[in-house]
mmCIF file as Biopython writes it, N, C-alpha, C and O atoms, coordinates in Angstrom:
data_model
#
loop_
_atom_site.group_PDB
_atom_site.id
_atom_site.type_symbol
_atom_site.label_atom_id
_atom_site.label_alt_id
_atom_site.label_comp_id
_atom_site.label_asym_id
_atom_site.label_entity_id
_atom_site.label_seq_id
_atom_site.pdbx_PDB_ins_code
_atom_site.Cartn_x
_atom_site.Cartn_y
_atom_site.Cartn_z
_atom_site.occupancy
_atom_site.B_iso_or_equiv
_atom_site.auth_seq_id
_atom_site.auth_asym_id
_atom_site.pdbx_PDB_model_num
ATOM 1   N N  . MET A ? 1  ? -104.202 -86.404  147.303 1.0 0.0 1  A 1 
ATOM 2   C CA . MET A ? 1  ? -103.575 -87.658  146.640 1.0 0.0 1  A 1 
ATOM 3   C C  . MET A ? 1  ? -104.087 -88.160  145.464 1.0 0.0 1  A 1 
ATOM 4   O O  . MET A ? 1  ? -103.796 -89.196  144.866 1.0 0.0 1  A 1 
ATOM 5   N N  . ILE A ? 2  ? -104.937 -87.241  145.191 1.0 0.0 2  A 1 
ATOM 6   C CA . ILE A ? 2  ? -105.899 -87.563  143.777 1.0 0.0 2  A 1 
ATOM 7   C C  . ILE A ? 2  ? -105.167 -86.947  142.705 1.0 0.0 2  A 1 
ATOM 8   O O  . ILE A ? 2  ? -105.613 -87.006  141.559 1.0 0.0 2  A 1 
ATOM 9   N N  . ASP A ? 3  ? -104.034 -86.332  142.979 1.0 0.0 3  A 1 
ATOM 10  C CA . ASP A ? 3  ? -103.248 -85.722  141.807 1.0 0.0 3  A 1 
ATOM 11  C C  . ASP A ? 3  ? -102.013 -86.810  141.413 1.0 0.0 3  A 1 
ATOM 12  O O  . ASP A ? 3  ? -101.018 -86.343  140.859 1.0 0.0 3  A 1 
ATOM 13  N N  . THR A ? 4  ? -102.059 -87.926  141.632 1.0 0.0 4  A 1 
ATOM 14  C CA . THR A ? 4  ? -101.259 -88.935  141.245 1.0 0.0 4  A 1 
ATOM 15  C C  . THR A ? 4  ? -102.211 -89.811  140.638 1.0 0.0 4  A 1 
ATOM 16  O O  . THR A ? 4  ? -103.432 -89.719  140.763 1.0 0.0 4  A 1 
ATOM 17  N N  . ILE A ? 5  ? -101.404 -90.915  139.779 1.0 0.0 5  A 1 
ATOM 18  C CA . ILE A ? 5  ? -102.227 -91.929  138.857 1.0 0.0 5  A 1 
ATOM 19  C C  . ILE A ? 5  ? -102.883 -92.805  139.772 1.0 0.0 5  A 1 
ATOM 20  O O  . ILE A ? 5  ? -104.025 -93.147  139.467 1.0 0.0 5  A 1 
ATOM 21  N N  . ASN A ? 6  ? -102.274 -93.338  141.081 1.0 0.0 6  A 1 
ATOM 22  C CA . ASN A ? 6  ? -103.031 -94.173  141.805 1.0 0.0 6  A 1 
ATOM 23  C C  . ASN A ? 6  ? -104.217 -93.429  142.826 1.0 0.0 6  A 1 
ATOM 24  O O  . ASN A ? 6  ? -105.123 -94.051  143.381 1.0 0.0 6  A 1 
ATOM 25  N N  . GLY A ? 7  ? -104.016 -92.161  142.916 1.0 0.0 7  A 1 
ATOM 26  C CA . GLY A ? 7  ? -105.308 -91.537  143.472 1.0 0.0 7  A 1 
ATOM 27  C C  . GLY A ? 7  ? -106.204 -91.438  142.591 1.0 0.0 7  A 1 
ATOM 28  O O  . GLY A ? 7  ? -107.318 -91.786  142.983 1.0 0.0 7  A 1 
ATOM 29  N N  . ALA A ? 8  ? -106.128 -91.052  141.425 1.0 0.0 8  A 1 
ATOM 30  C CA . ALA A ? 8  ? -107.043 -90.969  140.549 1.0 0.0 8  A 1 
ATOM 31  C C  . ALA A ? 8  ? -107.814 -92.212  140.157 1.0 0.0 8  A 1 
ATOM 32  O O  . ALA A ? 8  ? -109.006 -92.190  139.852 1.0 0.0 8  A 1 
ATOM 33  N N  . LYS A ? 9  ? -107.055 -93.301  140.185 1.0 0.0 9  A 1 
ATOM 34  C CA . LYS A ? 9  ? -107.461 -94.670  140.039 1.0 0.0 9  A 1 
ATOM 35  C C  . LYS A ? 9  ? -108.586 -94.969  141.156 1.0 0.0 9  A 1 
ATOM 36  O O  . LYS A ? 9  ? -109.704 -95.431  140.923 1.0 0.0 9  A 1 
ATOM 37  N N  . ALA A ? 10 ? -108.087 -94.629  142.357 1.0 0.0 10 A 1 
ATOM 38  C CA . ALA A ? 10 ? -108.645 -94.831  143.585 1.0 0.0 10 A 1 
ATOM 39  C C  . ALA A ? 10 ? -110.146 -94.150  143.617 1.0 0.0 10 A 1 
ATOM 40  O O  . ALA A ? 10 ? -111.195 -94.749  143.856 1.0 0.0 10 A 1 
ATOM 41  N N  . SER A ? 11 ? -110.000 -92.850  143.338 1.0 0.0 11 A 1 
ATOM 42  C CA . SER A ? 11 ? -111.267 -91.953  143.023 1.0 0.0 11 A 1 
ATOM 43  C C  . SER A ? 11 ? -112.272 -92.465  142.130 1.0 0.0 11 A 1 
ATOM 44  O O  . SER A ? 11 ? -113.468 -92.505  142.420 1.0 0.0 11 A 1 
ATOM 45  N N  . ALA A ? 12 ? -111.685 -92.929  140.835 1.0 0.0 12 A 1 
ATOM 46  C CA . ALA A ? 12 ? -112.687 -93.436  139.932 1.0 0.0 12 A 1 
ATOM 47  C C  . ALA A ? 12 ? -113.334 -94.620  140.463 1.0 0.0 12 A 1 
ATOM 48  O O  . ALA A ? 12 ? -114.555 -94.706  140.333 1.0 0.0 12 A 1 
ATOM 49  N N  . ILE A ? 13 ? -112.679 -95.558  141.052 1.0 0.0 13 A 1 
ATOM 50  C CA . ILE A ? 13 ? -113.309 -96.564  141.685 1.0 0.0 13 A 1 
ATOM 51  C C  . ILE A ? 13 ? -114.563 -96.379  142.726 1.0 0.0 13 A 1 
ATOM 52  O O  . ILE A ? 13 ? -115.635 -96.981  142.658 1.0 0.0 13 A 1 
ATOM 53  N N  . ILE A ? 14 ? -114.230 -95.536  143.575 1.0 0.0 14 A 1 
ATOM 54  C CA . ILE A ? 14 ? -115.015 -94.889  144.579 1.0 0.0 14 A 1 
ATOM 55  C C  . ILE A ? 14 ? -116.232 -94.446  143.859 1.0 0.0 14 A 1 
ATOM 56  O O  . ILE A ? 14 ? -117.314 -95.027  143.940 1.0 0.0 14 A 1 
ATOM 57  N N  . TYR A ? 15 ? -115.979 -93.294  143.087 1.0 0.0 15 A 1 
ATOM 58  C CA . TYR A ? 15 ? -117.163 -92.817  142.304 1.0 0.0 15 A 1 
ATOM 59  C C  . TYR A ? 15 ? -117.967 -93.775  141.513 1.0 0.0 15 A 1 
ATOM 60  O O  . TYR A ? 15 ? -119.184 -93.608  141.438 1.0 0.0 15 A 1 
ATOM 61  N N  . SER A ? 16 ? -117.344 -94.836  140.873 1.0 0.0 16 A 1 
ATOM 62  C CA . SER A ? 16 ? -117.883 -95.649  140.318 1.0 0.0 16 A 1 
ATOM 63  C C  . SER A ? 16 ? -118.950 -96.665  141.155 1.0 0.0 16 A 1 
ATOM 64  O O  . SER A ? 16 ? -120.030 -97.001  140.669 1.0 0.0 16 A 1 
ATOM 65  N N  . ILE A ? 17 ? -118.563 -97.024  142.254 1.0 0.0 17 A 1 
ATOM 66  C CA . ILE A ? 17 ? -119.335 -97.784  143.096 1.0 0.0 17 A 1 
ATOM 67  C C  . ILE A ? 17 ? -120.434 -96.987  143.749 1.0 0.0 17 A 1 
ATOM 68  O O  . ILE A ? 17 ? -121.511 -97.527  144.002 1.0 0.0 17 A 1 
ATOM 69  N N  . ALA A ? 18 ? -120.190 -95.649  144.048 1.0 0.0 18 A 1 
ATOM 70  C CA . ALA A ? 18 ? -121.173 -94.612  144.397 1.0 0.0 18 A 1 
ATOM 71  C C  . ALA A ? 18 ? -122.315 -94.498  143.569 1.0 0.0 18 A 1 
ATOM 72  O O  . ALA A ? 18 ? -123.475 -94.558  143.978 1.0 0.0 18 A 1 
ATOM 73  N N  . GLU A ? 19 ? -121.894 -94.303  142.180 1.0 0.0 19 A 1 
ATOM 74  C CA . GLU A ? 19 ? -122.891 -94.278  141.203 1.0 0.0 19 A 1 
ATOM 75  C C  . GLU A ? 19 ? -123.654 -95.511  140.783 1.0 0.0 19 A 1 
ATOM 76  O O  . GLU A ? 19 ? -124.814 -95.478  140.371 1.0 0.0 19 A 1 
ATOM 77  N N  . THR A ? 20 ? -122.934 -96.583  140.913 1.0 0.0 20 A 1 
ATOM 78  C CA . THR A ? 20 ? -123.682 -97.909  140.790 1.0 0.0 20 A 1 
ATOM 79  C C  . THR A ? 20 ? -124.690 -98.082  141.782 1.0 0.0 20 A 1 
ATOM 80  O O  . THR A ? 20 ? -125.735 -98.618  141.414 1.0 0.0 20 A 1 
ATOM 81  N N  . ALA A ? 21 ? -124.556 -97.677  143.147 1.0 0.0 21 A 1 
ATOM 82  C CA . ALA A ? 21 ? -125.237 -97.747  144.304 1.0 0.0 21 A 1 
ATOM 83  C C  . ALA A ? 21 ? -126.664 -96.938  143.980 1.0 0.0 21 A 1 
ATOM 84  O O  . ALA A ? 21 ? -127.842 -97.273  144.103 1.0 0.0 21 A 1 
ATOM 85  N N  . LYS A ? 22 ? -126.166 -96.004  143.620 1.0 0.0 22 A 1 
ATOM 86  C CA . LYS A ? 22 ? -127.430 -94.830  143.244 1.0 0.0 22 A 1 
ATOM 87  C C  . LYS A ? 22 ? -128.301 -95.641  142.061 1.0 0.0 22 A 1 
ATOM 88  O O  . LYS A ? 22 ? -129.504 -95.781  142.281 1.0 0.0 22 A 1 
ATOM 89  N N  . ALA A ? 23 ? -127.812 -96.116  140.968 1.0 0.0 23 A 1 
ATOM 90  C CA . ALA A ? 23 ? -128.606 -96.761  139.906 1.0 0.0 23 A 1 
ATOM 91  C C  . ALA A ? 23 ? -129.138 -97.756  140.536 1.0 0.0 23 A 1 
ATOM 92  O O  . ALA A ? 23 ? -130.126 -98.173  139.931 1.0 0.0 23 A 1 
ATOM 93  N N  . ASN A ? 24 ? -128.865 -98.430  141.682 1.0 0.0 24 A 1 
ATOM 94  C CA . ASN A ? 24 ? -129.647 -99.677  142.295 1.0 0.0 24 A 1 
ATOM 95  C C  . ASN A ? 24 ? -130.647 -99.020  143.229 1.0 0.0 24 A 1 
ATOM 96  O O  . ASN A ? 24 ? -131.444 -99.772  143.790 1.0 0.0 24 A 1 
ATOM 97  N N  . LYS A ? 25 ? -130.704 -97.870  143.441 1.0 0.0 25 A 1 
ATOM 98  C CA . LYS A ? 25 ? -131.688 -97.310  144.335 1.0 0.0 25 A 1 
ATOM 99  C C  . LYS A ? 25 ? -131.153 -97.377  145.858 1.0 0.0 25 A 1 
ATOM 100 O O  . LYS A ? 25 ? -131.911 -97.393  146.828 1.0 0.0 25 A 1 
ATOM 101 N N  . LEU A ? 26 ? -129.863 -97.410  145.927 1.0 0.0 26 A 1 
ATOM 102 C CA . LEU A ? 26 ? -129.349 -97.595  147.379 1.0 0.0 26 A 1 
ATOM 103 C C  . LEU A ? 26 ? -128.820 -96.289  147.769 1.0 0.0 26 A 1 
ATOM 104 O O  . LEU A ? 26 ? -128.493 -95.482  146.899 1.0 0.0 26 A 1 
ATOM 105 N N  . ASN A ? 27 ? -128.695 -95.979  149.213 1.0 0.0 27 A 1 
ATOM 106 C CA . ASN A ? 27 ? -128.081 -94.979  149.923 1.0 0.0 27 A 1 
ATOM 107 C C  . ASN A ? 27 ? -126.530 -95.081  149.688 1.0 0.0 27 A 1 
ATOM 108 O O  . ASN A ? 27 ? -125.930 -96.007  150.235 1.0 0.0 27 A 1 
ATOM 109 N N  . PRO A ? 28 ? -125.965 -94.336  149.040 1.0 0.0 28 A 1 
ATOM 110 C CA . PRO A ? 28 ? -124.378 -94.512  148.735 1.0 0.0 28 A 1 
ATOM 111 C C  . PRO A ? 28 ? -123.620 -94.603  150.190 1.0 0.0 28 A 1 
ATOM 112 O O  . PRO A ? 28 ? -122.796 -95.465  150.496 1.0 0.0 28 A 1 
ATOM 113 N N  . PHE A ? 29 ? -124.085 -93.510  151.030 1.0 0.0 29 A 1 
ATOM 114 C CA . PHE A ? 29 ? -123.550 -93.598  152.446 1.0 0.0 29 A 1 
ATOM 115 C C  . PHE A ? 29 ? -123.465 -94.677  153.122 1.0 0.0 29 A 1 
ATOM 116 O O  . PHE A ? 29 ? -122.471 -95.191  153.634 1.0 0.0 29 A 1 
ATOM 117 N N  . ARG A ? 30 ? -124.755 -95.077  153.111 1.0 0.0 30 A 1 
ATOM 118 C CA . ARG A ? 30 ? -125.378 -96.518  153.864 1.0 0.0 30 A 1 
ATOM 119 C C  . ARG A ? 30 ? -124.547 -97.668  153.398 1.0 0.0 30 A 1 
ATOM 120 O O  . ARG A ? 30 ? -123.948 -98.458  154.128 1.0 0.0 30 A 1 
ATOM 121 N N  . TYR A ? 31 ? -124.584 -97.667  152.085 1.0 0.0 31 A 1 
ATOM 122 C CA . TYR A ? 31 ? -123.904 -98.775  151.370 1.0 0.0 31 A 1 
ATOM 123 C C  . TYR A ? 31 ? -122.513 -98.913  151.669 1.0 0.0 31 A 1 
ATOM 124 O O  . TYR A ? 31 ? -122.043 -100.028 151.897 1.0 0.0 31 A 1 
ATOM 125 N N  . PHE A ? 32 ? -121.692 -97.699  151.691 1.0 0.0 32 A 1 
ATOM 126 C CA . PHE A ? 32 ? -120.205 -97.721  151.738 1.0 0.0 32 A 1 
ATOM 127 C C  . PHE A ? 32 ? -120.181 -98.203  153.308 1.0 0.0 32 A 1 
ATOM 128 O O  . PHE A ? 32 ? -119.430 -99.139  153.582 1.0 0.0 32 A 1 
ATOM 129 N N  . GLU A ? 33 ? -120.900 -97.658  154.263 1.0 0.0 33 A 1 
ATOM 130 C CA . GLU A ? 33 ? -120.875 -98.040  155.610 1.0 0.0 33 A 1 
ATOM 131 C C  . GLU A ? 33 ? -120.924 -99.401  155.726 1.0 0.0 33 A 1 
ATOM 132 O O  . GLU A ? 33 ? -120.074 -100.023 156.363 1.0 0.0 33 A 1 
ATOM 133 N N  . TYR A ? 34 ? -122.025 -100.017 155.058 1.0 0.0 34 A 1 
ATOM 134 C CA . TYR A ? 34 ? -122.196 -101.428 155.283 1.0 0.0 34 A 1 
ATOM 135 C C  . TYR A ? 34 ? -121.016 -102.349 154.618 1.0 0.0 34 A 1 
ATOM 136 O O  . TYR A ? 34 ? -120.562 -103.363 155.148 1.0 0.0 34 A 1 
ATOM 137 N N  . LEU A ? 35 ? -120.632 -101.848 153.451 1.0 0.0 35 A 1 
ATOM 138 C CA . LEU A ? 35 ? -119.215 -102.630 152.941 1.0 0.0 35 A 1 
ATOM 139 C C  . LEU A ? 35 ? -117.878 -102.642 153.698 1.0 0.0 35 A 1 
ATOM 140 O O  . LEU A ? 35 ? -117.013 -103.511 153.596 1.0 0.0 35 A 1 
ATOM 141 N N  . LEU A ? 36 ? -117.838 -101.422 154.559 1.0 0.0 36 A 1 
ATOM 142 C CA . LEU A ? 36 ? -116.538 -101.306 155.279 1.0 0.0 36 A 1 
ATOM 143 C C  . LEU A ? 36 ? -116.597 -102.028 156.657 1.0 0.0 36 A 1 
ATOM 144 O O  . LEU A ? 36 ? -115.604 -102.359 157.304 1.0 0.0 36 A 1 
ATOM 145 N N  . THR A ? 37 ? -117.844 -102.219 157.006 1.0 0.0 37 A 1 
ATOM 146 C CA . THR A ? 37 ? -118.137 -102.896 158.221 1.0 0.0 37 A 1 
ATOM 147 C C  . THR A ? 37 ? -118.180 -104.397 157.916 1.0 0.0 37 A 1 
ATOM 148 O O  . THR A ? 37 ? -117.773 -105.167 158.785 1.0 0.0 37 A 1 
ATOM 149 N N  . GLU A ? 38 ? -118.684 -104.920 156.641 1.0 0.0 38 A 1 
ATOM 150 C CA . GLU A ? 38 ? -118.894 -106.304 156.419 1.0 0.0 38 A 1 
ATOM 151 C C  . GLU A ? 38 ? -117.614 -107.006 155.913 1.0 0.0 38 A 1 
ATOM 152 O O  . GLU A ? 38 ? -117.209 -108.088 156.339 1.0 0.0 38 A 1 
ATOM 153 N N  . ILE A ? 39 ? -116.983 -106.209 154.884 1.0 0.0 39 A 1 
ATOM 154 C CA . ILE A ? 39 ? -115.601 -106.795 154.413 1.0 0.0 39 A 1 
ATOM 155 C C  . ILE A ? 39 ? -114.889 -107.250 155.273 1.0 0.0 39 A 1 
ATOM 156 O O  . ILE A ? 39 ? -114.665 -108.457 155.179 1.0 0.0 39 A 1 
ATOM 157 N N  . PRO A ? 40 ? -114.309 -106.557 156.338 1.0 0.0 40 A 1 
ATOM 158 C CA . PRO A ? 40 ? -113.276 -107.066 157.412 1.0 0.0 40 A 1 
ATOM 159 C C  . PRO A ? 40 ? -113.824 -108.376 158.023 1.0 0.0 40 A 1 
ATOM 160 O O  . PRO A ? 40 ? -112.996 -109.254 158.268 1.0 0.0 40 A 1 
ATOM 161 N N  . GLU A ? 41 ? -115.056 -108.594 158.281 1.0 0.0 41 A 1 
ATOM 162 C CA . GLU A ? 41 ? -115.511 -109.997 158.881 1.0 0.0 41 A 1 
ATOM 163 C C  . GLU A ? 41 ? -115.200 -111.023 157.948 1.0 0.0 41 A 1 
ATOM 164 O O  . GLU A ? 41 ? -115.562 -112.120 158.373 1.0 0.0 41 A 1 
ATOM 165 N N  . HIS A ? 42 ? -114.635 -111.066 156.782 1.0 0.0 42 A 1 
ATOM 166 C CA . HIS A ? 42 ? -114.381 -112.068 155.895 1.0 0.0 42 A 1 
ATOM 167 C C  . HIS A ? 42 ? -113.084 -112.151 155.505 1.0 0.0 42 A 1 
ATOM 168 O O  . HIS A ? 42 ? -112.814 -112.992 154.647 1.0 0.0 42 A 1 
ATOM 169 N N  . MET A ? 43 ? -112.005 -111.293 156.053 1.0 0.0 43 A 1 
ATOM 170 C CA . MET A ? 43 ? -110.909 -111.170 155.762 1.0 0.0 43 A 1 
ATOM 171 C C  . MET A ? 43 ? -109.858 -112.588 155.589 1.0 0.0 43 A 1 
ATOM 172 O O  . MET A ? 43 ? -108.906 -112.671 154.813 1.0 0.0 43 A 1 
ATOM 173 N N  . ASP A ? 44 ? -110.277 -113.506 156.421 1.0 0.0 44 A 1 
ATOM 174 C CA . ASP A ? 44 ? -109.647 -114.732 156.427 1.0 0.0 44 A 1 
ATOM 175 C C  . ASP A ? 44 ? -110.256 -115.829 155.815 1.0 0.0 44 A 1 
ATOM 176 O O  . ASP A ? 44 ? -109.774 -116.954 155.952 1.0 0.0 44 A 1 
ATOM 177 N N  . ASP A ? 45 ? -111.570 -115.567 154.955 1.0 0.0 45 A 1 
ATOM 178 C CA . ASP A ? 45 ? -112.423 -116.327 154.351 1.0 0.0 45 A 1 
ATOM 179 C C  . ASP A ? 45 ? -111.752 -116.786 153.026 1.0 0.0 45 A 1 
ATOM 180 O O  . ASP A ? 45 ? -111.295 -115.952 152.244 1.0 0.0 45 A 1 
ATOM 181 N N  . LYS A ? 46 ? -111.701 -118.059 152.794 1.0 0.0 46 A 1 
ATOM 182 C CA . LYS A ? 46 ? -110.894 -118.653 151.557 1.0 0.0 46 A 1 
ATOM 183 C C  . LYS A ? 46 ? -111.919 -118.830 150.425 1.0 0.0 46 A 1 
ATOM 184 O O  . LYS A ? 46 ? -111.569 -118.861 149.246 1.0 0.0 46 A 1 
ATOM 185 N N  . ASP A ? 47 ? -113.317 -118.957 150.861 1.0 0.0 47 A 1 
ATOM 186 C CA . ASP A ? 47 ? -114.419 -118.883 149.877 1.0 0.0 47 A 1 
ATOM 187 C C  . ASP A ? 47 ? -114.885 -117.494 149.787 1.0 0.0 47 A 1 
ATOM 188 O O  . ASP A ? 47 ? -115.407 -116.934 150.751 1.0 0.0 47 A 1 
ATOM 189 N N  . LEU A ? 48 ? -114.698 -116.890 148.577 1.0 0.0 48 A 1 
ATOM 190 C CA . LEU A ? 48 ? -115.253 -115.543 148.640 1.0 0.0 48 A 1 
ATOM 191 C C  . LEU A ? 48 ? -116.579 -115.517 147.690 1.0 0.0 48 A 1 
ATOM 192 O O  . LEU A ? 48 ? -116.623 -114.837 146.665 1.0 0.0 48 A 1 
ATOM 193 N N  . SER A ? 49 ? -117.448 -116.180 148.059 1.0 0.0 49 A 1 
ATOM 194 C CA . SER A ? 49 ? -119.003 -116.375 147.696 1.0 0.0 49 A 1 
ATOM 195 C C  . SER A ? 49 ? -119.492 -115.431 148.353 1.0 0.0 49 A 1 
ATOM 196 O O  . SER A ? 49 ? -120.551 -115.054 147.853 1.0 0.0 49 A 1 
ATOM 197 N N  . PHE A ? 50 ? -119.122 -114.735 149.481 1.0 0.0 50 A 1 
ATOM 198 C CA . PHE A ? 50 ? -119.857 -113.829 150.289 1.0 0.0 50 A 1 
ATOM 199 C C  . PHE A ? 50 ? -120.101 -112.339 149.344 1.0 0.0 50 A 1 
ATOM 200 O O  . PHE A ? 50 ? -121.084 -111.601 149.425 1.0 0.0 50 A 1 
ATOM 201 N N  . ILE A ? 51 ? -119.115 -112.193 148.608 1.0 0.0 51 A 1 
ATOM 202 C CA . ILE A ? 51 ? -118.928 -110.925 147.699 1.0 0.0 51 A 1 
ATOM 203 C C  . ILE A ? 51 ? -120.231 -110.937 147.033 1.0 0.0 51 A 1 
ATOM 204 O O  . ILE A ? 51 ? -120.743 -109.827 146.885 1.0 0.0 51 A 1 
ATOM 205 N N  . GLU A ? 52 ? -120.893 -111.972 146.590 1.0 0.0 52 A 1 
ATOM 206 C CA . GLU A ? 52 ? -122.244 -111.717 145.683 1.0 0.0 52 A 1 
ATOM 207 C C  . GLU A ? 52 ? -123.339 -111.209 146.558 1.0 0.0 52 A 1 
ATOM 208 O O  . GLU A ? 52 ? -124.248 -110.541 146.065 1.0 0.0 52 A 1 
ATOM 209 N N  . ASP A ? 53 ? -123.303 -111.486 147.810 1.0 0.0 53 A 1 
ATOM 210 C CA . ASP A ? 53 ? -124.148 -110.758 148.585 1.0 0.0 53 A 1 
ATOM 211 C C  . ASP A ? 53 ? -124.076 -109.322 149.002 1.0 0.0 53 A 1 
ATOM 212 O O  . ASP A ? 53 ? -124.971 -108.719 149.594 1.0 0.0 53 A 1 
ATOM 213 N N  . LEU A ? 54 ? -122.861 -108.813 148.615 1.0 0.0 54 A 1 
ATOM 214 C CA . LEU A ? 54 ? -122.407 -107.368 148.826 1.0 0.0 54 A 1 
ATOM 215 C C  . LEU A ? 54 ? -122.642 -106.587 147.542 1.0 0.0 54 A 1 
ATOM 216 O O  . LEU A ? 54 ? -122.605 -105.375 147.749 1.0 0.0 54 A 1 
ATOM 217 N N  . LEU A ? 55 ? -122.877 -106.927 146.263 1.0 0.0 55 A 1 
ATOM 218 C CA . LEU A ? 55 ? -123.259 -106.197 145.191 1.0 0.0 55 A 1 
ATOM 219 C C  . LEU A ? 55 ? -124.360 -105.441 145.249 1.0 0.0 55 A 1 
ATOM 220 O O  . LEU A ? 55 ? -125.396 -105.864 145.763 1.0 0.0 55 A 1 
ATOM 221 N N  . PRO A ? 56 ? -124.258 -104.333 144.766 1.0 0.0 56 A 1 
ATOM 222 C CA . PRO A ? 56 ? -125.132 -103.428 144.927 1.0 0.0 56 A 1 
ATOM 223 C C  . PRO A ? 56 ? -126.651 -103.783 144.339 1.0 0.0 56 A 1 
ATOM 224 O O  . PRO A ? 56 ? -127.625 -103.094 144.644 1.0 0.0 56 A 1 
ATOM 225 N N  . TRP A ? 57 ? -126.736 -104.962 143.443 1.0 0.0 57 A 1 
ATOM 226 C CA . TRP A ? 57 ? -128.098 -105.425 143.088 1.0 0.0 57 A 1 
ATOM 227 C C  . TRP A ? 57 ? -128.359 -106.659 143.821 1.0 0.0 57 A 1 
ATOM 228 O O  . TRP A ? 57 ? -129.272 -107.366 143.396 1.0 0.0 57 A 1 
ATOM 229 N N  . SER A ? 58 ? -127.702 -107.039 144.862 1.0 0.0 58 A 1 
ATOM 230 C CA . SER A ? 58 ? -128.262 -108.166 145.601 1.0 0.0 58 A 1 
ATOM 231 C C  . SER A ? 58 ? -129.300 -107.778 146.469 1.0 0.0 58 A 1 
ATOM 232 O O  . SER A ? 58 ? -129.396 -106.756 147.148 1.0 0.0 58 A 1 
ATOM 233 N N  . GLU A ? 59 ? -130.245 -108.963 146.325 1.0 0.0 59 A 1 
ATOM 234 C CA . GLU A ? 59 ? -131.428 -108.588 147.292 1.0 0.0 59 A 1 
ATOM 235 C C  . GLU A ? 59 ? -131.133 -109.094 148.700 1.0 0.0 59 A 1 
ATOM 236 O O  . GLU A ? 59 ? -132.005 -109.118 149.567 1.0 0.0 59 A 1 
ATOM 237 N N  . ASN A ? 60 ? -130.025 -109.450 148.879 1.0 0.0 60 A 1 
ATOM 238 C CA . ASN A ? 60 ? -129.556 -109.871 150.364 1.0 0.0 60 A 1 
ATOM 239 C C  . ASN A ? 60 ? -128.934 -108.957 151.151 1.0 0.0 60 A 1 
ATOM 240 O O  . ASN A ? 60 ? -128.413 -109.216 152.236 1.0 0.0 60 A 1 
ATOM 241 N N  . LEU A ? 61 ? -128.991 -107.539 150.454 1.0 0.0 61 A 1 
ATOM 242 C CA . LEU A ? 61 ? -128.334 -106.378 151.017 1.0 0.0 61 A 1 
ATOM 243 C C  . LEU A ? 61 ? -129.530 -105.921 152.323 1.0 0.0 61 A 1 
ATOM 244 O O  . LEU A ? 61 ? -130.735 -105.998 152.083 1.0 0.0 61 A 1 
ATOM 245 N N  . PRO A ? 62 ? -129.089 -105.519 153.488 1.0 0.0 62 A 1 
ATOM 246 C CA . PRO A ? 62 ? -130.092 -105.013 154.596 1.0 0.0 62 A 1 
ATOM 247 C C  . PRO A ? 62 ? -130.791 -103.886 154.108 1.0 0.0 62 A 1 
ATOM 248 O O  . PRO A ? 62 ? -130.213 -103.128 153.330 1.0 0.0 62 A 1 
ATOM 249 N N  . ASP A ? 63 ? -131.913 -103.681 154.444 1.0 0.0 63 A 1 
ATOM 250 C CA . ASP A ? 63 ? -132.726 -102.672 154.548 1.0 0.0 63 A 1 
ATOM 251 C C  . ASP A ? 63 ? -132.069 -101.246 154.642 1.0 0.0 63 A 1 
ATOM 252 O O  . ASP A ? 63 ? -132.373 -100.439 153.764 1.0 0.0 63 A 1 
ATOM 253 N N  . ILE A ? 64 ? -131.234 -100.887 155.586 1.0 0.0 64 A 1 
ATOM 254 C CA . ILE A ? 64 ? -130.623 -99.671  155.652 1.0 0.0 64 A 1 
ATOM 255 C C  . ILE A ? 64 ? -129.957 -99.285  154.618 1.0 0.0 64 A 1 
ATOM 256 O O  . ILE A ? 64 ? -129.709 -98.081  154.549 1.0 0.0 64 A 1 
ATOM 257 N N  . CYS A ? 65 ? -129.544 -100.066 153.670 1.0 0.0 65 A 1 
ATOM 258 C CA . CYS A ? 65 ? -128.799 -99.692  152.213 1.0 0.0 65 A 1 
ATOM 259 C C  . CYS A ? 65 ? -129.954 -99.101  151.484 1.0 0.0 65 A 1 
ATOM 260 O O  . CYS A ? 65 ? -129.753 -98.356  150.525 1.0 0.0 65 A 1 
ATOM 261 N N  . ARG A ? 66 ? -130.781 -99.305  151.764 1.0 0.0 66 A 1 
ATOM 262 C CA . ARG A ? 66 ? -132.039 -98.803  150.828 1.0 0.0 66 A 1 
ATOM 263 C C  . ARG A ? 66 ? -132.692 -97.520  151.236 1.0 0.0 66 A 1 
ATOM 264 O O  . ARG A ? 66 ? -133.520 -96.921  150.550 1.0 0.0 66 A 1 
ATOM 265 N N  . GLN A ? 67 ? -132.237 -97.135  152.451 1.0 0.0 67 A 1 
ATOM 266 C CA . GLN A ? 67 ? -132.838 -95.953  152.944 1.0 0.0 67 A 1 
ATOM 267 C C  . GLN A ? 67 ? -132.824 -94.801  152.147 1.0 0.0 67 A 1 
ATOM 268 O O  . GLN A ? 67 ? -131.666 -94.644  151.757 1.0 0.0 67 A 1 
ATOM 269 N N  . LYS A ? 68 ? -133.650 -93.811  151.667 1.0 0.0 68 A 1 
ATOM 270 C CA . LYS A ? 68 ? -133.587 -92.750  151.067 1.0 0.0 68 A 1 
ATOM 271 C C  . LYS A ? 68 ? -132.371 -91.831  151.838 1.0 0.0 68 A 1 
ATOM 272 O O  . LYS A ? 68 ? -132.132 -91.806  153.046 1.0 0.0 68 A 1 
ATOM 273 N N  . MET A ? 69 ? -131.727 -91.136  150.820 1.0 0.0 69 A 1 
ATOM 274 C CA . MET A ? 69 ? -130.970 -90.091  151.472 1.0 0.0 69 A 1 
ATOM 275 C C  . MET A ? 69 ? -131.500 -88.969  152.182 1.0 0.0 69 A 1 
ATOM 276 O O  . MET A ? 69 ? -132.526 -88.386  151.830 1.0 0.0 69 A 1 
ATOM 277 N N  . GLU A ? 70 ? -130.653 -88.590  153.407 1.0 0.0 70 A 1 
ATOM 278 C CA . GLU A ? 70 ? -131.354 -87.456  154.352 1.0 0.0 70 A 1 
ATOM 279 C C  . GLU A ? 70 ? -131.171 -86.249  153.762 1.0 0.0 70 A 1 
ATOM 280 O O  . GLU A ? 70 ? -131.614 -85.230  154.290 1.0 0.0 70 A 1 
#
């Protein structure tokens, strides 16, 4: 599906998030895992301030996101 415009855009977004996670000394797998479990918990929220805590430079990320890659 990356051979479509939307697929290419989605791939670029994923790659950008992964590289930003690495630049912030996060384990990309653990960071994505955290995002994919945490974001659904806020689907009904009207206040989107929780997003600040999910950014790769947030000091509020759990330590598991900072574990070295295995």
